[in-house]
N, C-alpha and C positions, 0 to 999 in steps of 0.2 A: 055263284056270281062273284062272291068276295074273292075266291081263289083267282079268277081271271083278272079282277081289278088289281090284286096284289102283283100278279105276274106282269101286268101292263106297267105298273109303277116300277117294278124291278127292271124291266127292259128299258124304260125311259131313263132310269137312273144310270144304268150301265152305259147306255149310248152317250148320255150327257157327260158322264165322268171320263169316258174314253176320248170324246171330242175335246173336252176341256183339258185333259192331260196333254193331248197333242198340241193344243194351242199354247199352253203354258210352256211346254218344252221348246217350241219353235218361235214363240212370240218375240223373244228378245232379238233373234236374228231378223225377223220380219220388220220389227219396228226400227232397228238400227239401219237396215238396208233401205227401208222406206225413207227415213230421214236423210240419209246420205244421198240417195238418189235425187230427192227433191231439192237438196242444196245445190246439186250440180245442174239439174234440169228442172227448175221450178215452174216453167211454163209448158212442159211436155209431159202431161200425165193422162192424155186421152186414151192411149193404148198401152196400158201396162200389163205385164204378165208376171207371175211368180215362177221362179226357177229353183231347182234343187240340184246341188252339186253332189253327186254320189261319192266323189273322192274325199272332199272336205267335210261333207255333211252339213253344209251351210245353205241357207235359203237366201234368195236375193230377188229384187224387183227390177225389171228392166223393160224397155220398149219391145213390143211384139213385132213380128215381121209385118203385120198389117200397117203399123205406124210408118215404117219406111216406104211402103207401097202406096200410102194414102195421098190423096191430093191435098195441097195446102189449104184448100177451102174447108176441109173437114178437120183441121187441126184445132179443135175446140177443147178448152180445158173442161174436165169433168170434176165433180166434187170429190169422188172417192176413187181409190184404186180398185182393181179387180178383187183383191183379197178383202178389203173392207166391205165391198158389196156383198160377198158371200157370207161374211161374218154377220151382217145385218139380217140376212135371211135366216141364218141359224138361230140368232137371238129371237126372232119373231116365232119361228117354229117351236123353239124351246118353251117359250111362254105359253103358246097355245096348247101344246101337248100336256105340259104340266098343269095348266089351268083346267083342262077337260078331265084329266085323270083325277085331280083332287075333287072336282065337282062330283064326278060319278062315285068316288069313294064315299063322300059324305052322304050321298043319296042312298046307296045300296048297302052300306055296311050297318051292322047293329051297333048303334051308339052306346048301348049299355055294355058292350063287350070292351072292357078296358084295354085288353091286348090289342084289339083292332084299332081303337082310338090312339093308343100310344104309337102303334106302327104307322098309322096315317100321319100323325104329327111329325114323326121322325122323317118320313119321306118328304113331307111338305117343307121341313127345315132344310134338308139336303138339297132339294130342288131349288129352293130360294138361294142357297149359297152358289149353286152351279149357275143359275141365271145371273146372279150378281157378278160372278166371275166373268161371264160373257160381256156384260155391260162394262166392266172394268177394262177388259181387253179392247173393246170397241172405243172406249174413251181415250185410251192411250194412242190409238191410231188417229182419231179425229183431231187431237190437239197438235199433231205434227203435220197436218196437211197444209198446202199453201193457203194464204189468206189469213193465217193467224198472226197475231202481233209477236214480233221477235225483236231482240236487241241487235241493232245494227250500229257499227262504229262509223260515224261520218268524219272523214279525214279532210283537213285543210279547207274548210269553208272560210273564205276570206271576203271581207266587206270593203268595197271602195265607196267613198263619198265624194261627189263632185258638186260644187256649189258656185253659183254666179256671184255670190257675196260671201265675205268672211263673217261667220257667226258661230255661236256655240250650238252643238248638236249632241243629243243624248241617244244612245243606242242600247236597248235592253233586249235580252234574249228570254223568250218564254218557251222552254223546251219540255218535251215529254221524255225526259231522260236526265242524264247527268253530264256536266262538262268534264272533260278530261285534260284539256290544255287550252290556255288563252294567251295572247300577246297583242298589245300590252295587257297587263293583269286586269281581269274583269272584276268589277265590284258588284257583288250580288244585290246590293241595295240600290246603288245609283246607276249601275251599268257602265258603259263607256261614255265619258264626257270629253269631247274634243272640239277644237275649232276647225271649221271647214275652210276650203279655199277653192279657187277655180281650177287649179291644176291637180287637185285631188290630194294634196299633201295635208295630213291631219296633225294637229298640234295639241298635246295634252297640257294639263295645268302647270307642269314643270318646264314647259317649253320644248320637250322632246318631240321630234317629228317622225311620222310613220306614213308609209305608202298605203297601208290598209290595216284593218282590224282582223285578227286571226283567232279562230276558235275550232276546237274539236270536241265531240261528245258521243256518248253511247245513247242512242235514241230508241225508244220503244215505238216501232212503226210497222207498217205493212207495205213492203215494197211491191209496186205494181208492175208486173211483167206481162200484162195483157197485150201491150204493143211495145215495139222497140226495134232493134236492129241486130243482125248477126254479122259481125265484122271480122275479117281475117286479121290476125295480129299484125301482120306485115303491112296492112292497109290502114292501120289505126290513125296515123298522122294525117293522111289525106282526108279520112272520114271526119276527124275532129275539126279540121280547118273549116270544112263545109258546114258541119253541124253547129259549131259554135258561132259562126257567122249568121246562120239562120236563127239562132237563139238570141242574137242581139249583143254579143260581146265584141269589143273592139279588138284589133289585132294585138295590141299590148296585153289585154286581159286574156285573150285566147292563147297567146304564146305562153303565158305563165301557167295556164291550165294544162296545156299540152305537155310542157316540160315536167310537170308534177306527175301526170298520170300515164304518159306514154311508155315509160319503162315497164310498168305493170301490165299494160295492155299488150305490148309486143312480145311478152314471154309466153303468151297462149296461142295455140293454133287458131282458135276463134274466140270471140268475145260476144256475149249477149249483153247488149247495152240498152238501157232505157233512161230517159230523162224524166225525173219525178216532178209532179206538179202538186196536186192537192195532198197526196199522201205525205210528202215532205213538208209542205207548208203547214199542215195541221200539227206536225210533230215539232216543228222549229219555227215558231212565230217571231217576228221582229217588231218591236215597238220603238218607233223612232220619233223624236221630237226635235225640230218640226217635222211634220209628215212630208216625205219626199213627193215631188211632182212626178217622178219617173222611177219605177222599180223594175230591175232586171234580176231575176234569180235563176241560176242554172245549177241543177243538181243531178249528177250522173250516178247511177247504180249499175254495176256490171258484175258478171262472173265469167270465168273461163270455161271453154268447152273444147272437147277433142274433135267435135264434128259439127257440121252445119245444122242449124235449127231454123225452121221457117217461122217467121213472125210477121204480123201485120205492122207496117212501118208507122211511126209517129209523124204527125205534121208539126214540125218544129217552128215553122215561121209564125204560127199563131200563138205561141206560148208567151212571148215577151215583146215589148216595143222594139222596133228596129233602131239601129244606131242613129239614123236620121231623125227619129222621132223623140230623141232625148231632149228634154228641156227643163229649165229650172233646177231645183235641187234633185240630184240623181243618186240613187243607191243601186250599186251593182254587187251581186254576191255570186260566187261560184264555189263549188265543192263537190264531193262525191263519196261513194262507199263501194268497197270491193267485198262481195259476198264470198265466203269460203267455198 
C-alpha cells in the first residue's frame, strides 16, 4: 500500500511541477498581454481566448470569433478571462489531490518508519510550494483585471465660479491622489481664496484676475466603462457639442472643452468615451465655502480603439442641472483623462 501511495505522490508531484513550469515560463507573456489588452479594451472581456504564435513563441489574449458574432445584448463583462478561469480549476484540483494524497499517506504508512515520515514531509513541503506558486500566479492575474484601482492622470480640470454677488469664496480639493499642476498656485492649507463676480471673473488677494481655477492630478480611481459611447474620431466634434449640451455646459464652456480634447480624439479611428460620475467624485471631492447653489461637473474618460465596440449608452441629461436651471452661486467644472 505504501508503494502505491508513494507512486501516487510522485505522479502528482511530477504533474504539478510540469504544469507549474509551463505557467512560469509563459506567465510573463500572458500577464503582459492581458494587461495591454485590457488597457485597450477594458470593457470587452466577455469572450477572450488565448493564442500562441508559433513563429515568435509569444502568447496573447484576444477576442474570440464568437465575440464578433455575438449580439450586443450578450456583451456582458465577466470577472475573469478564459485563462484565469482554467487556472482557478487547476488550483482547486491541485489542493484536492495533494490533500487526499497526504491524508492517505498519514493513515496507511508506518509512522515509526523514519524514512517514510521524512519522505512524506518532503512531499508535503514540495506540494505546498507548488500550490503556493499557483496561488501566486492567480494573484498576479486578478490584480490586473478591470475594476482594480489604478492611477489615472486627470488633465485640465478647470473650475468656473459664477455668483450673483461679489464675495469671498474658498475652494479646497480633497483628492485621492496627488496634484501635478495648478494655476493660480494652490495652497494646501487654505485652498484657493478668490472674490467672485456675476460674469465669472475671479480675483485673488493681489488683485490678479482669472477666468477659472486650473488643476491637474494623478488620481487613484476605478474608471467605469460599464456604459458610454463608441465615437468615430472624425465625428468627435459633433458628438461633444451634443453631449456637453446635455451635460449642462454653456457654449463658451463647451467650446473650451472641445478645443482642448478634440485633437486627441480625432487622431483615433474610434474612441470609447464615458462620462464619470461617482467614481470621479469619490476620487476628487470639492469643498467650497459658501456652498454653491448649483454644481455642474463634467469628467470625460476615453481611450482610442481601432475598431467599433458596442456599449450601452449613458443618459447624459440626468447627470447635471441644465443651463436653464442654474441659479444663485454656480460652480462648473470640466476635465478628463485619456487612458493609454
